DOGU-690339 format. One record per residue (C-alpha): residue in three letters; z, x, y; residue number from 1. Coordinates in pm, whole numbers, plus 32768, in hexadecimal, padded with zeros to 4 digits. Layout:
% DOGU-690339
> ala; Z; X; Y; NUM
...
% end
This chain:
% DOGU-690339
> unk; 8000; 7FF1; 7FE6; 1
> unk; 805E; 8122; 80EF; 2
> unk; 7EF2; 819F; 80AE; 3
> unk; 7E6C; 8041; 811E; 4
> unk; 7F3F; 804D; 8258; 5
> unk; 7EAF; 81D8; 82D1; 6
> unk; 7D2F; 816D; 8282; 7
> unk; 7D8A; 8042; 834A; 8
> unk; 7DE8; 8142; 843B; 9
> unk; 7CD3; 8220; 8438; 10
> unk; 7C09; 8130; 8473; 11
> unk; 7C90; 8066; 85A3; 12
> unk; 7CD3; 81CB; 863D; 13
> unk; 7B5D; 8220; 8609; 14
> unk; 7B9A; 8365; 8513; 15
> unk; 7AE8; 82AB; 83F1; 16
> unk; 79B8; 8198; 83CE; 17
> unk; 7A2B; 8032; 8311; 18
> unk; 7927; 80B4; 81FC; 19
> unk; 79CE; 8226; 81E1; 20
> unk; 7B3E; 8144; 81E3; 21
> unk; 7AAC; 8095; 80D3; 22
> unk; 7A3C; 81BC; 7FD0; 23
> unk; 7B8A; 8252; 803E; 24
> unk; 7C4B; 8111; 7F9A; 25
> unk; 7B80; 8125; 7E93; 26
> unk; 7BC5; 825F; 7E23; 27
> unk; 7D24; 823F; 7E42; 28
> unk; 7CE8; 812B; 7D76; 29
> unk; 7C75; 81F1; 7C6E; 30
> unk; 7D4F; 830F; 7C98; 31
> unk; 7E7E; 825D; 7C45; 32
> unk; 7DF3; 818A; 7B31; 33
> unk; 7D92; 82E7; 7A8D; 34
> unk; 7EC4; 837E; 7AD8; 35
> unk; 7F98; 829B; 7A4D; 36
> unk; 7EB8; 82AD; 78FB; 37
> unk; 7E93; 841E; 78E5; 38
> unk; 7FB4; 84A3; 7997; 39
> unk; 7F6A; 861A; 7912; 40
> unk; 7DE9; 85EF; 7965; 41
> unk; 7D08; 86BA; 7A64; 42
> unk; 7CF3; 85D9; 7BA8; 43
> unk; 7BB1; 8654; 7BFC; 44
> unk; 7B09; 8650; 7A94; 45
> unk; 7B88; 84E3; 7A5F; 46
> unk; 7B00; 8454; 7B92; 47
> unk; 799F; 8507; 7B58; 48
> unk; 793B; 83BA; 7A9D; 49
> unk; 797A; 82C2; 7BD2; 50
> unk; 7977; 834A; 7CFA; 51
> unk; 7849; 845F; 7D85; 52
> unk; 7907; 8539; 7E70; 53
> unk; 7849; 85AF; 7F74; 54
> unk; 7912; 86ED; 7FC0; 55
% end
């Protein structure tokens, strides 16, 4: 929930676009789900199949 509030604040203050904020929230949700299921997994390796990282 706190991450969602940060994203809303970033959009309101012009630090992020709505599309970017939605993508960030999606990535956060996937990360939390995978982190719960694979507690000792490599985060980058786990998300590769779900998220196209542009950095």
